[in-house]
C-alpha positions in Angstrom: 0.0 0.0 0.0 2.9 2.3 -0.5 5.6 3.4 1.8 4.3 2.4 5.3 5.4 5.2 7.6 4.7 3.5 10.9 8.3 2.8 11.9 9.8 6.1 10.5 11.4 8.5 12.9 9.8 11.9 12.9 12.5 13.5 10.8 12.4 10.7 8.2 8.6 10.9 8.1 8.6 14.6 7.6 11.3 14.6 4.9 9.7 11.7 3.0 6.1 12.9 3.2 7.0 16.5 2.3 9.0 15.3 -0.7 6.3 12.9 -1.9 3.5 15.5 -1.5 5.3 18.3 -3.3 6.6 16.0 -6.1 3.6 13.7 -6.7 0.4 15.3 -5.5 -0.5 17.4 -8.6 0.3 14.5 -10.9 -1.6 11.8 -8.9 -4.6 14.0 -8.4 -4.8 14.8 -12.1 -4.5 11.1 -13.0 -7.4 10.1 -10.8 -9.6 12.9 -12.1 -8.7 11.9 -15.7 -9.3 8.2 -14.9 -12.7 9.1 -13.4 -13.7 11.1 -16.5 -12.6 8.4 -18.9 -14.4 5.7 -16.9 -17.6 7.7 -17.0 -17.1 8.2 -20.8 -16.5 4.5 -21.2 -19.7 3.7 -19.3 -21.6 6.0 -21.6 -20.1 4.3 -24.7 -21.0 0.8 -23.2 -24.5 1.8 -22.2 -26.0 -0.9 -24.5 -24.5 -3.6 -22.3 -26.1 -3.2 -18.9 -23.5 -5.3 -17.0 -20.6 -3.4 -18.4 -22.3 -0.1 -18.0 -23.1 -0.7 -14.4 -19.7 -2.0 -13.6 -18.1 1.1 -15.2 -20.4 3.3 -13.2 -19.4 1.6 -10.0 -15.7 1.9 -11.0 -16.3 5.7 -11.5 -17.9 5.9 -8.1 -14.9 4.2 -6.5 -12.6 6.6 -8.3 -14.8 9.5 -7.2 -14.5 8.2 -3.6 -10.7 8.4 -3.9 -11.1 12.1 -4.8 -13.3 12.7 -1.8 -11.1 10.7 0.6 -8.1 12.7 -0.6 -9.8 16.0 -0.4 -11.5 15.6 3.0 -9.0 13.2 4.6 -5.5 13.2 3.3 -5.2 16.9 2.2 -5.9 18.5 5.6 -3.3 16.3 7.2 -0.8 17.0 4.4 -1.3 20.7 4.6 -0.5 20.7 8.3 2.4 18.3 7.8 4.0 20.6 5.2 4.5 23.2 7.9 6.5 20.9 10.1 10.3 20.5 10.3 12.5 18.1 12.3 12.7 20.7 15.1 9.1 21.9 15.1 6.3 19.3 14.9 3.2 18.6 17.0 3.5 16.2 20.0 0.7 14.2 18.4 2.4 13.8 15.1 2.0 10.0 15.2 -1.8 10.4 15.5 -1.8 12.6 12.4 0.5 10.2 10.6 -1.8 7.3 11.5 -4.9 9.3 10.3 -3.2 10.0 7.0 -2.2 6.3 6.6 -5.7 5.1 7.3 -7.1 7.5 4.6 -4.3 6.3 2.3 -5.3 2.7 2.7 -8.9 3.5 2.2 -8.3 5.3 -1.1 -5.9 2.7 -2.3 -8.5 -0.1 -1.8 -11.1 2.1 -3.6 -8.6 2.6 -6.5 -7.9 -1.2 -6.7 -11.6 -2.0 -6.8 -12.1 0.5 -9.6 -9.2 -0.9 -11.5 -10.5 -4.5 -11.1 -13.9 -3.4 -12.3 -12.5 -1.7 -15.4 -10.2 -4.7 -16.1 -13.2 -7.0 -15.7 -15.2 -5.0 -18.2 -12.4 -5.1 -20.7 -12.5 -8.9 -21.0 -16.3 -9.2 -21.2 -17.9 -10.3 -24.5 -19.8 -7.6 -26.2 -23.5 -8.5 -26.9 -24.2 -9.2 -30.6 -25.8 -6.2 -32.3 
């Protein structure tokens, strides 16, 4: 599920998380938004096959849940964490770290379910026209 931060020292955690957030956040958020839009478009294109259409809509909902989890869960923690340094961090930093990690696991599971649904639809036989 990524780089598990549970055993990192505070300085390692701060350095690693700040680097990852600043380097990858814009790219990863964009990719999930694009994947959501493309999945919705694919569902529309597959609307004649009820099974595939519904599976793609569910995949889009799981991708949308990733966006919501990130926006309401991960981002507030990340914004606060970006203000920390090795000499100045909250006493409850492990609580915030654990909160971020829980949200990260939730969105990763949602993304994997979405991916599995999209993959499943790609191997389904199309109904005869």
